[in-house]
BAROLO-605843 format. One record per residue: residue in three letters; x, y, z of N, C-alpha, C, CB in turn; residue number from 0. Coordinates in steps of 0.2 Angstrom, whole numbers, padded with zeros to 4 digits, m for minus. Glycine has a CB too. Example, Ala and Ser with C-alpha at 12.3 -4.5 7.8 and 13.67 -1.06 7.14 Angstrom:
<atoms>
type,nu,nv,nw,cau,cav,caw,cu,cv,cw,cbu,cbv,cbw,seq
ALA,0066,m0028,0039,0062,m0022,0039,0066,m0016,0039,0057,m0022,0045,0;
SER,0064,m0011,0035,0068,m0005,0036,0064,0000,0039,0070,m0003,0029,1;
</atoms>
This chain:
<atoms>
type,nu,nv,nw,cau,cav,caw,cu,cv,cw,cbu,cbv,cbw,seq
UNK,0003,0067,m0046,0004,0061,m0049,0011,0062,m0053,m0001,0059,m0054,0;
UNK,0013,0068,m0056,0019,0069,m0059,0025,0068,m0054,0019,0076,m0062,1;
UNK,0024,0071,m0048,0030,0071,m0043,0030,0063,m0041,0028,0075,m0037,2;
UNK,0025,0060,m0040,0025,0053,m0038,0029,0049,m0044,0018,0050,m0037,3;
UNK,0027,0050,m0050,0031,0047,m0055,0038,0048,m0055,0028,0049,m0062,4;
UNK,0040,0054,m0054,0047,0056,m0054,0051,0053,m0048,0048,0064,m0053,5;
UNK,0047,0053,m0042,0050,0049,m0036,0051,0042,m0037,0046,0051,m0030,6;
UNK,0047,0039,m0041,0047,0032,m0042,0052,0030,m0048,0040,0029,m0043,7;
UNK,0055,0035,m0051,0059,0034,m0057,0056,0030,m0062,0066,0031,m0054,8;
UNK,0050,0032,m0064,0047,0028,m0069,0044,0033,m0075,0041,0024,m0066,9;
UNK,0044,0030,m0081,0041,0035,m0086,0034,0034,m0087,0045,0033,m0093,10;
UNK,0031,0029,m0084,0024,0027,m0084,0021,0025,m0077,0022,0022,m0089,11;
UNK,0015,0028,m0076,0012,0027,m0069,0005,0026,m0070,0014,0032,m0064,12;
UNK,0002,0021,m0068,m0005,0020,m0068,m0008,0016,m0062,m0008,0017,m0075,13;
UNK,m0014,0017,m0061,m0017,0013,m0055,m0019,0006,m0058,m0023,0016,m0052,14;
UNK,m0019,0001,m0054,m0020,m0006,m0057,m0027,m0007,m0059,m0019,m0011,m0051,15;
UNK,m0028,m0011,m0064,m0035,m0012,m0067,m0038,m0017,m0063,m0034,m0015,m0074,16;
UNK,m0045,m0017,m0062,m0049,m0022,m0058,m0046,m0029,m0059,m0056,m0022,m0060,17;
UNK,m0045,m0032,m0065,m0043,m0039,m0066,m0036,m0040,m0062,m0042,m0040,m0073,18;
UNK,m0032,m0035,m0063,m0025,m0036,m0059,m0026,m0036,m0052,m0020,m0030,m0062,19;
UNK,m0030,m0031,m0049,m0031,m0031,m0042,m0034,m0038,m0040,m0036,m0026,m0040,20;
UNK,m0039,m0041,m0043,m0041,m0047,m0042,m0036,m0053,m0042,m0047,m0049,m0046,21;
UNK,m0032,m0053,m0047,m0027,m0058,m0048,m0021,m0058,m0043,m0024,m0057,m0055,22;
UNK,m0019,m0052,m0042,m0013,m0051,m0037,m0015,m0050,m0030,m0009,m0045,m0039,23;
UNK,m0020,m0047,m0028,m0022,m0046,m0021,m0029,m0049,m0019,m0022,m0038,m0020,24;
UNK,m0032,m0052,m0024,m0039,m0055,m0022,m0044,m0050,m0020,m0037,m0060,m0017,25;
UNK,m0044,m0044,m0023,m0049,m0039,m0020,m0052,m0036,m0026,m0045,m0034,m0016,26;
UNK,m0057,m0031,m0025,m0060,m0027,m0030,m0058,m0020,m0029,m0068,m0028,m0030,27;
UNK,m0059,m0016,m0035,m0058,m0009,m0034,m0063,m0006,m0029,m0060,m0006,m0041,28;
UNK,m0060,m0001,m0025,m0063,0002,m0020,m0062,m0001,m0013,m0071,0002,m0021,29;
UNK,m0059,m0007,m0013,m0057,m0010,m0007,m0050,m0011,m0006,m0061,m0017,m0006,30;
UNK,m0046,m0007,m0009,m0039,m0008,m0008,m0036,m0005,m0001,m0035,m0003,m0014,31;
UNK,m0032,m0009,0001,m0029,m0008,0008,m0022,m0011,0009,m0034,m0011,0014,32;
UNK,m0018,m0008,0013,m0012,m0012,0014,m0012,m0019,0016,m0008,m0008,0020,33;
UNK,m0018,m0021,0020,m0019,m0028,0022,m0020,m0032,0016,m0025,m0028,0027,34;
UNK,m0022,m0030,0010,m0022,m0034,0004,m0016,m0037,0003,m0025,m0030,m0001,35;
UNK,m0010,m0035,0005,m0004,m0037,0003,m0003,m0044,0006,0002,m0033,0006,36;
UNK,m0007,m0046,0011,m0007,m0053,0014,m0009,m0058,0008,m0011,m0054,0020,37;
UNK,m0012,m0056,0003,m0015,m0060,m0002,m0009,m0061,m0008,m0021,m0058,m0005,38;
UNK,m0004,m0056,m0008,0001,m0056,m0013,0006,m0062,m0011,0004,m0049,m0013,39;
UNK,0005,m0068,m0013,0009,m0074,m0011,0016,m0073,m0014,0005,m0080,m0013,40;
UNK,0016,m0070,m0020,0023,m0070,m0024,0026,m0063,m0022,0021,m0070,m0031,41;
UNK,0024,m0059,m0018,0027,m0053,m0016,0029,m0048,m0021,0033,m0055,m0011,42;
UNK,0024,m0048,m0026,0026,m0044,m0032,0024,m0036,m0031,0021,m0046,m0038,43;
UNK,0020,m0035,m0026,0018,m0028,m0025,0022,m0024,m0020,0010,m0028,m0023,44;
UNK,0024,m0018,m0022,0028,m0014,m0017,0023,m0009,m0014,0034,m0010,m0021,45;
UNK,0024,m0008,m0007,0019,m0003,m0004,0023,0003,m0004,0018,m0006,0004,46;
UNK,0019,0008,m0007,0022,0015,m0007,0018,0019,m0003,0021,0018,m0015,47;
UNK,0022,0023,0001,0019,0028,0006,0022,0034,0006,0019,0024,0014,48;
UNK,0018,0040,0008,0021,0046,0008,0025,0047,0014,0015,0052,0009,49;
UNK,0032,0049,0013,0037,0050,0018,0034,0054,0024,0043,0052,0015,50;
UNK,0030,0059,0023,0028,0064,0028,0024,0061,0033,0024,0070,0025,51;
UNK,0021,0055,0031,0017,0051,0036,0021,0049,0042,0013,0045,0033,52;
UNK,0027,0048,0041,0032,0046,0046,0033,0052,0051,0038,0043,0044,53;
UNK,0033,0058,0048,0035,0064,0052,0029,0066,0056,0037,0069,0048,54;
UNK,0023,0065,0053,0017,0069,0056,0012,0064,0059,0013,0072,0051,55;
UNK,0012,0058,0058,0007,0053,0060,0010,0047,0064,0002,0051,0054,56;
UNK,0008,0046,0070,0010,0040,0074,0005,0035,0072,0010,0042,0081,57;
UNK,m0001,0036,0071,m0006,0031,0070,m0009,0032,0062,m0012,0032,0074,58;
UNK,m0011,0026,0060,m0014,0026,0053,m0020,0022,0053,m0008,0023,0048,59;
UNK,m0025,0023,0049,m0031,0019,0049,m0031,0016,0042,m0037,0024,0050,60;
UNK,m0033,0009,0042,m0033,0005,0036,m0039,0001,0036,m0027,0001,0035,61;
UNK,m0042,0000,0030,m0048,m0005,0029,m0045,m0012,0030,m0051,m0004,0023,62;
UNK,m0048,m0016,0034,m0046,m0023,0035,m0049,m0028,0029,m0048,m0026,0042,63;
UNK,m0047,m0026,0023,m0049,m0030,0017,m0056,m0030,0016,m0047,m0037,0018,64;
UNK,m0060,m0025,0019,m0067,m0023,0018,m0067,m0016,0019,m0072,m0028,0022,65;
UNK,m0071,m0012,0015,m0071,m0005,0016,m0077,m0002,0020,m0072,m0002,0009,66;
UNK,m0079,m0007,0024,m0085,m0004,0029,m0082,m0004,0036,m0091,m0009,0028,67;
UNK,m0076,m0005,0037,m0073,m0005,0044,m0066,m0002,0043,m0072,m0013,0047,68;
UNK,m0063,0000,0049,m0056,0003,0049,m0052,0000,0055,m0056,0011,0049,69;
UNK,m0046,m0001,0054,m0042,m0003,0059,m0037,0002,0060,m0038,m0010,0058,70;
UNK,m0036,0004,0067,m0031,0009,0068,m0025,0006,0071,m0034,0015,0073,71;
UNK,m0019,0008,0069,m0013,0005,0072,m0007,0010,0071,m0011,m0002,0069,72;
UNK,m0001,0008,0074,0004,0013,0073,0007,0012,0066,0010,0011,0079,73;
UNK,0009,0018,0063,0012,0017,0056,0018,0013,0056,0014,0024,0054,74;
UNK,0022,0013,0061,0028,0009,0061,0026,0002,0061,0033,0011,0066,75;
UNK,0021,0000,0065,0019,m0007,0066,0016,m0010,0059,0014,m0008,0071,76;
UNK,0012,m0005,0055,0010,m0007,0049,0015,m0009,0044,0005,m0002,0046,77;
UNK,0020,m0005,0044,0026,m0006,0039,0030,m0012,0041,0031,0000,0039,78;
UNK,0031,m0013,0048,0034,m0019,0050,0030,m0026,0048,0035,m0019,0058,79;
UNK,0023,m0025,0048,0019,m0031,0046,0020,m0032,0039,0012,m0030,0048,80;
UNK,0020,m0027,0035,0021,m0028,0027,0028,m0031,0026,0020,m0021,0024,81;
UNK,0033,m0028,0029,0039,m0031,0028,0040,m0038,0030,0045,m0027,0031,82;
UNK,0037,m0040,0035,0037,m0047,0038,0033,m0052,0033,0034,m0047,0045,83;
UNK,0028,m0049,0030,0025,m0053,0025,0029,m0054,0018,0018,m0049,0023,84;
UNK,0034,m0050,0017,0038,m0051,0012,0038,m0046,0006,0037,m0058,0009,85;
UNK,0034,m0041,0007,0033,m0036,0002,0038,m0030,0004,0026,m0033,0002,86;
UNK,0040,m0027,m0001,0045,m0021,0000,0041,m0015,0001,0049,m0020,m0006,87;
UNK,0044,m0010,0005,0040,m0003,0006,0045,0002,0004,0039,m0003,0014,88;
UNK,0042,0007,0001,0046,0013,m0002,0042,0019,0000,0046,0012,m0010,89;
UNK,0046,0023,0004,0043,0030,0006,0045,0035,0001,0045,0032,0013,90;
UNK,0041,0039,m0001,0042,0044,m0006,0040,0051,m0004,0039,0043,m0013,91;
UNK,0044,0056,m0005,0043,0063,m0003,0038,0066,m0009,0049,0067,m0002,92;
UNK,0032,0068,m0007,0028,0071,m0012,0027,0079,m0011,0021,0068,m0011,93;
</atoms>
């Protein structure tokens, strides 16, 4: 967490509170997924991803807004979908 905080150039870092998740992404704790960004109509949330995923993983699995199923897709396709939705993406080295 310390390295992530440094890479994001922030003095404070915390996970979202349940109320904030509901308000910004329309979800509950435990069901967080990149696909929740489709609910971020004001594009306030930045998607943060470990830069090593690009080097080591061609495919990525994500919950489709429910944590009882998984969608497998190419990592580059997921990032393209997120950007097309209007959210920013930041890859950080951990």
